N, CA, C and O of each residue as an XYZ file, in Angstrom:
320
protein
N     -29.487    -46.247    -24.322
C     -28.329    -47.007    -24.765
C     -27.895    -46.564    -26.158
O     -26.708    -46.361    -26.411
N     -28.871    -46.414    -27.064
C     -28.554    -46.016    -28.434
C     -27.898    -44.640    -28.459
O     -26.977    -44.402    -29.241
N     -28.372    -43.734    -27.604
C     -27.794    -42.391    -27.549
C     -26.330    -42.458    -27.120
O     -25.493    -41.741    -27.667
N     -26.018    -43.305    -26.156
C     -24.642    -43.434    -25.685
C     -23.739    -43.962    -26.800
O     -22.618    -43.479    -26.958
N     -24.197    -44.921    -27.558
C     -23.411    -45.467    -28.663
C     -23.141    -44.378    -29.693
O     -22.027    -44.274    -30.205
N     -24.139    -43.572    -29.999
C     -23.958    -42.476    -30.946
C     -22.948    -41.463    -30.423
O     -22.140    -40.937    -31.188
N     -22.989    -41.189    -29.124
C     -22.026    -40.262    -28.519
C     -20.607    -40.813    -28.635
O     -19.677    -40.069    -28.946
N     -20.435    -42.103    -28.389
C     -19.108    -42.712    -28.483
C     -18.583    -42.661    -29.908
O     -17.401    -42.389    -30.122
N     -19.447    -42.921    -30.887
C     -19.034    -42.823    -32.284
C     -18.591    -41.402    -32.609
O     -17.592    -41.203    -33.300
N     -19.321    -40.427    -32.118
C     -18.986    -39.030    -32.377
C     -17.644    -38.656    -31.742
O     -16.823    -37.982    -32.364
N     -17.432    -39.096    -30.510
C     -16.161    -38.832    -29.824
C     -14.997    -39.419    -30.623
O     -13.994    -38.743    -30.853
N     -15.133    -40.674    -31.043
C     -14.058    -41.330    -31.778
C     -13.861    -40.709    -33.156
O     -12.731    -40.595    -33.631
N     -14.940    -40.314    -33.790
C     -14.832    -39.685    -35.104
C     -14.063    -38.368    -35.013
O     -13.204    -38.098    -35.853
N     -14.359    -37.549    -34.013
C     -13.657    -36.278    -33.826
C     -12.181    -36.510    -33.512
O     -11.314    -35.796    -34.016
N     -11.903    -37.501    -32.685
C     -10.505    -37.806    -32.352
C      -9.747    -38.320    -33.563
O      -8.583    -37.973    -33.764
N     -10.400    -39.144    -34.371
C      -9.759    -39.662    -35.577
C      -9.489    -38.536    -36.576
O      -8.447    -38.524    -37.230
N     -10.415    -37.599    -36.692
C     -10.201    -36.447    -37.570
C      -9.017    -35.617    -37.087
O      -8.194    -35.182    -37.893
N      -8.925    -35.395    -35.776
C      -7.804    -34.642    -35.210
C      -6.490    -35.387    -35.455
O      -5.481    -34.781    -35.816
N      -6.516    -36.695    -35.258
C      -5.324    -37.509    -35.516
C      -4.879    -37.366    -36.970
O      -3.695    -37.163    -37.240
N      -5.808    -37.469    -37.893
C      -5.483    -37.363    -39.319
C      -4.893    -35.996    -39.650
O      -3.953    -35.902    -40.438
N      -5.432    -34.948    -39.060
C      -4.939    -33.594    -39.321
C      -3.542    -33.367    -38.749
O      -2.817    -32.497    -39.231
N      -3.156    -34.132    -37.736
C      -1.855    -33.961    -37.071
C      -0.956    -35.195    -37.229
O       0.025    -35.348    -36.501
N      -1.285    -36.048    -38.154
C      -0.620    -37.341    -38.261
C       0.892    -37.246    -38.434
O       1.628    -37.959    -37.751
N       1.371    -36.395    -39.320
C       2.825    -36.290    -39.556
C       3.564    -35.901    -38.279
O       4.593    -36.489    -37.945
N       3.036    -34.912    -37.572
C       3.637    -34.462    -36.325
C       3.634    -35.588    -35.288
O       4.633    -35.814    -34.605
N       2.509    -36.289    -35.177
C       2.394    -37.383    -34.219
C       3.307    -38.550    -34.581
O       3.859    -39.201    -33.694
N       3.471    -38.820    -35.880
C       4.371    -39.893    -36.310
C       5.803    -39.603    -35.891
O       6.522    -40.511    -35.474
N       6.225    -38.352    -35.998
C       7.591    -37.991    -35.589
C       7.776    -38.114    -34.079
O       8.807    -38.589    -33.603
N       6.778    -37.686    -33.351
C       6.904    -37.633    -31.889
C       6.671    -38.978    -31.202
O       7.281    -39.259    -30.170
N       5.790    -39.813    -31.766
C       5.374    -41.038    -31.082
C       5.646    -42.313    -31.880
O       4.907    -43.291    -31.765
N       6.694    -42.302    -32.678
C       7.036    -43.473    -33.490
C       7.160    -44.722    -32.612
O       7.775    -44.691    -31.546
N       6.565    -45.815    -33.081
C       6.603    -47.124    -32.407
C       5.852    -47.146    -31.076
O       6.164    -47.951    -30.199
N       4.869    -46.268    -30.926
C       4.114    -46.229    -29.674
C       2.613    -46.267    -29.936
O       2.128    -45.866    -30.993
N       1.903    -46.762    -28.936
C       0.451    -46.654    -28.904
C       0.144    -45.292    -28.292
O       0.785    -44.886    -27.323
N      -0.825    -44.591    -28.850
C      -1.195    -43.306    -28.280
C      -2.697    -43.273    -27.992
O      -3.504    -43.880    -28.696
N      -3.035    -42.548    -26.942
C      -4.427    -42.346    -26.551
C      -4.745    -40.873    -26.760
O      -4.031    -39.997    -26.271
N      -5.824    -40.608    -27.492
C      -6.211    -39.235    -27.800
C      -7.582    -38.954    -27.195
O      -8.508    -39.758    -27.303
N      -7.686    -37.792    -26.557
C      -8.967    -37.344    -26.016
C      -8.985    -35.822    -26.064
O      -8.000    -35.166    -25.727
N     -10.112    -35.273    -26.486
C     -10.281    -33.814    -26.542
C      -9.173    -33.119    -27.333
O      -8.647    -32.087    -26.918
N      -8.837    -33.702    -28.466
C      -7.862    -33.114    -29.391
C      -6.463    -32.963    -28.799
O      -5.749    -32.008    -29.104
N      -6.084    -33.912    -27.953
C      -4.718    -33.935    -27.429
C      -4.327    -35.364    -27.081
O      -5.181    -36.224    -26.863
N      -3.031    -35.597    -27.035
C      -2.530    -36.915    -26.662
C      -2.591    -37.018    -25.144
O      -1.936    -36.267    -24.421
N      -3.382    -37.951    -24.692
C      -3.577    -38.181    -23.261
C      -2.416    -38.990    -22.683
O      -1.981    -38.754    -21.556
N      -1.920    -39.951    -23.473
C      -0.842    -40.830    -23.016
C      -0.235    -41.541    -24.221
O      -0.863    -41.667    -25.272
N       1.009    -42.005    -24.041
C       1.699    -42.773    -25.077
C       2.595    -43.806    -24.402
O       3.285    -43.505    -23.427
N       2.575    -45.009    -24.926
C       3.381    -46.109    -24.378
C       3.755    -47.068    -25.492
O       3.062    -47.144    -26.506
N       4.846    -47.799    -25.310
C       5.271    -48.795    -26.293
C       4.420    -50.059    -26.223
O       4.304    -50.780    -27.213
N       3.826    -50.334    -25.068
C       3.009    -51.531    -24.889
C       1.561    -51.132    -24.609
O       1.294    -50.257    -23.785
N       0.639    -51.780    -25.302
C      -0.779    -51.451    -25.155
C      -1.272    -51.656    -23.725
O      -2.085    -50.874    -23.232
N      -0.784    -52.705    -23.052
C      -1.215    -52.965    -21.686
C      -0.852    -51.807    -20.765
O      -1.652    -51.402    -19.921
N       0.361    -51.276    -20.931
C       0.806    -50.147    -20.108
C      -0.025    -48.903    -20.411
O      -0.359    -48.137    -19.507
N      -0.356    -48.707    -21.678
C      -1.180    -47.562    -22.053
C      -2.551    -47.654    -21.398
O      -3.041    -46.672    -20.841
N      -3.170    -48.823    -21.463
C      -4.496    -49.009    -20.859
C      -4.450    -48.783    -19.343
O      -5.358    -48.175    -18.778
N      -3.404    -49.268    -18.695
C      -3.249    -49.050    -17.252
C      -3.111    -47.568    -16.934
O      -3.707    -47.075    -15.976
N      -2.327    -46.862    -17.738
C      -2.116    -45.433    -17.528
C      -3.422    -44.653    -17.698
O      -3.719    -43.748    -16.917
N      -4.184    -45.005    -18.705
C      -5.473    -44.350    -18.942
C      -6.407    -44.569    -17.747
O      -7.073    -43.641    -17.289
N      -6.445    -45.798    -17.254
C      -7.296    -46.110    -16.104
C      -6.828    -45.371    -14.853
O      -7.652    -44.874    -14.085
N      -5.503    -45.292    -14.641
C      -4.968    -44.572    -13.473
C      -5.326    -43.089    -13.524
O      -5.487    -42.449    -12.485
N      -5.449    -42.550    -14.726
C      -5.835    -41.146    -14.881
C      -7.334    -40.951    -14.689
O      -7.831    -39.826    -14.743
N      -8.056    -42.052    -14.462
C      -9.485    -41.980    -14.220
C     -10.322    -41.796    -15.476
O     -11.473    -41.365    -15.403
N      -9.750    -42.122    -16.622
C     -10.451    -41.960    -17.895
C     -11.219    -43.228    -18.256
O     -10.802    -44.340    -17.930
N     -12.337    -43.039    -18.929
C     -13.135    -44.136    -19.460
C     -12.511    -44.545    -20.802
O     -12.508    -43.761    -21.751
N     -11.996    -45.745    -20.875
C     -11.328    -46.228    -22.086
C     -12.237    -46.143    -23.307
O     -11.756    -45.941    -24.422
N     -13.526    -46.292    -23.113
C     -14.468    -46.211    -24.230
C     -14.543    -44.815    -24.837
O     -15.003    -44.653    -25.967
N     -14.099    -43.821    -24.105
C     -14.164    -42.438    -24.577
C     -12.807    -41.921    -25.044
O     -12.631    -40.721    -25.253
N     -11.854    -42.830    -25.205
C     -10.506    -42.471    -25.630
C     -10.202    -43.177    -26.950
O     -10.446    -44.375    -27.096
N      -9.669    -42.425    -27.899
C      -9.270    -42.981    -29.198
C      -7.839    -43.494    -29.057
O      -6.942    -42.746    -28.670
N      -7.629    -44.767    -29.371
C      -6.312    -45.383    -29.249
C      -5.862    -45.866    -30.617
O      -6.623    -46.498    -31.350
N      -4.612    -45.558    -30.948
C      -4.040    -46.015    -32.210
C      -2.551    -46.290    -32.018
O      -1.969    -45.937    -30.992
N      -1.950    -46.920    -33.011
C      -0.525    -47.247    -32.964
C       0.191    -46.497    -34.072
O      -0.282    -46.449    -35.208
N       1.331    -45.913    -33.737
C       2.184    -45.247    -34.721
C       3.293    -46.240    -35.064
O       4.171    -46.485    -34.236
N       3.271    -46.816    -36.265
C       4.282    -47.808    -36.619
C       5.669    -47.179    -36.792
O       5.783    -45.969    -36.990
N       6.713    -47.996    -36.716
C       8.067    -47.484    -36.958
C       8.181    -46.944    -38.391
O       7.481    -47.383    -39.303
N       9.066    -46.001    -38.545
C       9.290    -45.414    -39.863
C       9.648    -46.510    -40.860
O      10.482    -47.372    -40.580
N       9.011    -46.466    -42.024
C       9.284    -47.444    -43.076
C       8.416    -48.690    -43.025
O       8.508    -49.547    -43.904
N       7.572    -48.800    -42.002
C       6.686    -49.944    -41.866
C       5.278    -49.501    -42.256
O       4.765    -48.511    -41.735
N       4.667    -50.231    -43.163
C       3.302    -49.906    -43.586
C       2.317    -50.837    -42.904
O       2.574    -52.030    -42.744
N       1.197    -50.280    -42.508
C       0.134    -51.080    -41.917
C      -0.916    -51.363    -42.969
O      -1.334    -50.466    -43.701
N      -1.337    -52.599    -43.039
C      -2.378    -52.992    -43.986
C      -3.649    -53.239    -43.186
O      -3.682    -54.102    -42.309
N      -4.680    -52.488    -43.489
C      -5.945    -52.620    -42.751
C      -6.953    -53.348    -43.581
O      -8.081    -53.560    -43.136
């Protein structure tokens, strides 16, 4: 179990690094959308999270192995 958790952290860390390296490009292309990233590419993008999750499942992907984030509209800042 512990090994699987470590693998998931590693998968998400790599996807987050890829997202950060391509953030400007992704912001232009996917403004106001939720995006799913896997293996250094955008797997899917949707305006509604529910639709994105359904699309990921229809593609046969394990949601736990997909990095999901939201690209806010231009001019909107997210506070974490």
